[in-house]
C-alpha positions in Angstrom: 62.1 51.8 -1.1 64.1 54.6 0.5 67.6 56.0 0.4 69.6 58.5 2.3 68.6 61.2 -0.1 65.2 62.7 1.1 64.4 63.8 -2.5 64.6 60.3 -3.8 62.1 59.0 -1.2 59.4 57.1 -3.2 55.9 57.2 -1.9 53.1 55.1 -3.5 49.6 54.1 -2.7 50.9 50.6 -2.0 53.4 51.5 0.7 51.9 54.3 2.8 49.5 57.2 2.5 50.6 60.5 0.9 49.7 63.9 2.2 49.0 66.9 0.1 51.6 69.6 0.3 49.4 72.3 -1.1 45.6 72.7 -1.5 44.4 71.0 -4.7 41.4 69.2 -6.2 40.9 65.5 -6.2 42.0 64.0 -9.5 38.9 61.8 -9.6 36.4 63.3 -12.2 33.3 62.3 -10.1 34.8 63.7 -6.9 36.4 67.1 -7.4 36.8 67.6 -3.6 39.3 70.2 -2.4 42.1 68.5 -0.5 43.7 70.8 2.0 47.4 70.7 2.9 48.2 67.9 5.2 45.2 65.7 4.3 45.8 62.3 2.8 45.6 62.0 -1.0 45.6 58.8 -3.0 46.9 58.0 -6.4 44.2 58.0 -9.2 45.1 56.3 -12.5 44.4 58.4 -15.5 41.4 57.0 -17.4 40.3 58.2 -20.8 36.7 57.4 -21.4 37.1 58.0 -25.1 39.7 55.3 -25.6 38.5 51.8 -26.5 39.0 49.1 -23.9 38.3 51.5 -21.0 36.3 50.1 -18.1 33.4 52.0 -16.7 32.6 51.6 -13.1 28.9 51.0 -12.4 27.3 51.1 -9.1 26.7 47.7 -7.5 23.6 46.9 -5.5 24.1 46.7 -1.8 23.9 43.4 0.1 21.0 44.7 2.1 19.0 45.4 -1.1 19.7 41.8 -2.3 18.6 40.3 1.0 15.4 42.3 0.9 14.6 41.2 -2.7 15.1 37.6 -1.9 13.1 37.8 1.3 10.2 39.5 -0.5 10.1 36.8 -3.2 10.1 34.0 -0.7 7.4 35.5 1.4 5.2 36.1 -1.6 5.6 32.5 -2.7 4.7 31.0 0.8 1.6 33.1 1.4 -1.7 31.3 0.4 -0.2 28.3 -1.4 -2.4 26.9 -4.2 -4.8 24.0 -3.1 -3.8 20.4 -4.0 -6.5 18.4 -5.6 -6.6 14.8 -7.0 -7.6 15.0 -10.6 -8.2 12.4 -13.3 -7.2 12.9 -16.9 -4.6 15.5 -15.9 -3.2 17.2 -18.9 0.0 19.2 -19.2 -0.3 22.9 -18.3 0.1 25.5 -21.1 3.6 26.8 -21.7 4.6 29.9 -19.7 4.0 33.2 -21.3 7.3 34.6 -22.7 8.6 37.7 -21.0 9.2 40.6 -23.3 12.7 42.2 -22.8 12.5 45.8 -21.7 13.0 48.3 -24.5 16.2 50.2 -24.4 15.8 54.0 -24.5 18.3 56.7 -24.1 16.0 58.9 -22.1 16.5 58.7 -18.3 13.8 56.8 -16.5 13.2 56.2 -12.8 14.6 52.9 -11.4 12.0 50.2 -11.2 11.4 48.5 -7.8 13.1 45.2 -7.2 10.8 42.2 -7.8 11.0 38.5 -7.3 11.1 35.9 -10.1 8.1 35.5 -12.5 6.4 32.2 -11.7 3.7 30.7 -14.0 0.9 29.0 -12.0 -1.0 26.4 -14.1 -4.8 26.8 -14.4 -5.4 23.6 -12.4 -3.7 25.1 -9.4 -5.4 28.5 -9.6 -7.8 29.4 -6.7 -11.5 28.8 -7.0 -13.2 31.1 -9.5 -10.1 31.8 -11.5 -9.9 30.4 -15.1 -12.1 27.8 -16.7 -14.0 25.3 -14.6 -12.8 21.7 -14.6 -14.9 19.0 -16.3 -17.4 17.0 -14.2 -15.9 13.9 -12.6 -12.3 15.2 -12.7 -12.1 16.4 -9.1 -12.2 14.1 -6.1 -11.3 10.5 -5.5 -12.0 7.6 -7.8 -13.4 4.2 -6.7 -9.8 2.8 -6.7 -8.9 5.1 -3.8 -11.3 3.1 -1.6 -9.1 0.0 -2.0 -5.9 1.9 -1.1 -5.8 0.9 2.6 -6.6 -2.8 1.8 -4.0 -3.0 -0.9 -1.4 -1.3 1.2 -1.9 -3.8 4.1 -1.8 -6.7 1.7 1.4 -5.8 0.0 3.0 -4.9 3.3 2.3 -8.4 4.6 3.6 -9.9 1.4 6.8 -7.9 1.6 7.6 -8.7 5.2 6.4 -12.3 5.3 8.1 -14.9 3.1 6.0 -17.8 1.8 5.7 -20.6 4.5 8.0 -23.5 4.3 5.6 -25.9 6.1 2.1 -26.1 4.5 -1.0 -28.2 4.7 -4.0 -28.8 2.4 -7.7 -28.1 3.3 -10.9 -29.6 2.0 -13.8 -27.1 2.8 -17.4 -28.3 2.4 -20.8 -26.8 3.1 -23.3 -28.6 5.4 -26.6 -27.8 7.0 -28.0 -29.1 10.3 -31.1 -31.2 10.1 -32.8 -34.0 12.1 -32.2 -36.5 9.3 -28.4 -37.0 8.7 -26.5 -39.1 6.3 -24.4 -41.9 7.5 -20.9 -40.8 8.6 -21.7 -37.1 8.7 -23.0 -34.8 11.4 -24.8 -32.7 8.8 -26.2 -32.8 5.3 -24.2 -31.5 2.3 -25.6 -28.4 0.5 -25.5 -29.4 -3.2 -22.0 -30.3 -4.3 -20.3 -27.3 -2.6 -16.7 -28.4 -1.8 -13.4 -26.6 -2.4 -9.8 -27.8 -2.0 -7.1 -25.4 -0.9 -3.3 -26.0 -1.1 -0.3 -24.3 0.4 -2.0 -23.2 3.6 0.4 -22.1 6.3 0.7 -24.9 8.8 1.1 -22.3 11.6 -2.4 -20.9 11.0 -4.4 -20.4 14.1 -8.1 -21.3 14.5 -9.2 -17.7 13.8 -7.2 -17.6 10.5 -8.7 -21.0 9.5 -12.2 -19.6 10.1 -11.5 -16.6 7.9 -10.1 -18.8 5.1 -13.1 -21.2 5.2 -15.8 -18.4 5.2 -14.1 -16.5 2.4 -14.0 -19.6 0.3 -17.4 -21.2 0.9 -19.8 -18.3 1.7 -20.0 -17.0 -1.9 -20.8 -20.5 -3.1 -23.6 -20.9 -0.5 -25.1 -17.5 -1.5 -25.0 -18.5 -5.2 -26.8 -21.8 -4.3 -30.1 -19.8 -3.6 -29.4 -16.2 -4.6 -33.0 -15.2 -4.1 -32.9 -16.1 -0.4 -31.5 -13.6 2.1 -28.7 -15.6 3.8 -27.4 -14.6 7.2 -23.7 -15.5 6.9 -23.0 -14.2 10.3 -24.7 -17.3 11.7 -22.5 -19.7 9.8 -20.3 -22.0 11.9 -16.9 -23.4 10.9 -16.2 -26.9 12.3 -13.5 -29.5 11.8 -13.8 -33.3 11.4 -14.3 -33.7 15.2 -17.1 -31.2 15.0 -15.2 -28.6 17.1 -16.3 -25.0 16.7 -13.2 -23.2 15.6 -14.5 -19.8 16.5 -15.1 -20.7 20.1 -11.7 -22.4 20.2 -10.0 -19.3 18.9 -11.3 -17.3 21.9 -9.2 -19.4 24.3 -6.2 -20.3 22.2 -4.1 -18.6 19.5 -1.8 -21.6 18.9 -1.4 -23.2 15.5 -4.4 -25.5 15.1 -3.2 -28.4 12.9 0.5 -28.1 13.4 0.8 -30.6 16.2 -1.0 -33.3 14.1 1.7 -32.9 11.4 4.7 -33.7 13.6 5.9 -37.3 13.6 9.0 -38.9 15.1 12.0 -39.1 12.9 12.9 -42.5 11.3 16.5 -42.4 12.3 17.6 -44.7 15.1 18.1 -43.2 18.6 16.6 -39.9 17.4 13.9 -38.1 19.3 13.5 -35.3 16.8 10.1 -34.6 15.3 9.7 -34.3 11.5 7.0 -32.2 9.8 4.9 -34.1 7.3 2.2 -32.3 5.2 -1.4 -33.6 5.6 -4.9 -32.8 4.4 -7.6 -31.7 6.9 -11.3 -31.2 6.5 -13.3 -28.1 7.5 -17.1 -27.6 7.3 -19.1 -24.4 7.0 -22.4 -25.3 8.7 -25.7 -23.5 8.2 -27.8 -23.6 11.4 -31.0 -25.7 11.3 -33.3 -22.7 11.9 -31.9 -20.9 8.9 -32.2 -24.0 6.7 -35.8 -24.4 7.7 -36.5 -20.8 6.7 -34.9 -21.6 3.3 -37.1 -24.6 2.8 -40.2 -22.6 3.7 -39.1 -19.9 1.3 -38.6 -22.4 -1.4 -42.1 -24.0 -0.9 -43.6 -20.5 -1.1 -41.9 -19.9 -4.4 -43.0 -23.2 -5.8 -46.7 -22.6 -4.8 -46.5 -19.1 -6.4 -45.2 -20.6 -9.6 -47.8 -23.3 -9.7 -50.6 -20.8 -9.0 -49.3 -18.6 -11.9 -49.4 -21.5 -14.4 -53.0 -22.5 -13.4 -54.4 -19.1 -14.2 -53.9 -19.5 -18.0 -57.0 -21.2 -19.7 -56.4 -24.4 -21.7 -58.1 -24.5 -25.1 -58.9 -27.9 -26.6 -59.5 -28.2 -30.3 -61.4 -31.3 -31.2 -61.8 -32.5 -34.8 -64.7 -34.7 -35.9 -64.4 -37.6 -38.2 -66.1 -35.6 -41.0 -63.6 -32.7 -40.7 -60.5 -34.7 -40.3 -59.0 -36.1 -43.5 -55.4 -37.3 -43.1 -54.8 -37.1 -46.8 -55.4 -33.4 -46.8 -53.4 -32.8 -43.6 -50.2 -30.7 -44.1 -48.3 -33.3 -42.0 -48.7 -35.9 -44.7 -47.1 -35.5 -48.1 
């Protein structure tokens, strides 16, 4: 705001700088600097510290000090992180220790160094040698960790493979090779070992069928004579045509029984093939040499048992006609 009259010219700190006409002191109480004539001077609002509602101006920390404080706290937190251990029976850590507020005193004291946040570290994460020792058996992997890879693979297959729409049934039996064979079979059955399986994927290859048959029948064979040391690596899986499925799997990875389940459609003038579920037989065969070892082992056990019973003496108590009186016998009333 200005007029033609120079004396009415208004100068404020919001329009332009004012210059001192004579030498004077700065009106700011904490400054008291001598302002020479011609030097700029600024308006200072009168502040009475004794009046209520007055604002005191405190010194603010510089941005550089704030950055240094944050950097120091982050660097201390990232150096030598606590080791991670798998523990059983993990309990909740104790509550953090409350921080006592600093006491307010009117005496001047030196400014404390800037520190990072106070972080409570549980005793379970403390370095070795610090705090109480953990109980025995709480550190390390449990037996369930050994099955982690197998369970992960199993559930991964289940999640990404829906149940098969075309299935077959299997009848898996246990046989042993011998010179004397029953009519209609190429081997002799081992006891009554036979298992039926349903909902088998019709697209299963020969290698998958071998795995299914061995996992189903091998425990039953081992339980048939548990005292004998079976060599299950010599077992052979064969079908009804006596084909060795393991040798067949070396040359072909195609579905083994799927082609036998396809039949022409019943519609007229239709060449389409229709899938029909069927049942197939598989045999887990014990070689003749291993079965002969089993028979020799069984004969040895029988001879040992017979020799053990013959070592006990047999005492015969004979009663003469004079000593025996049926009327005085306790078996007659």
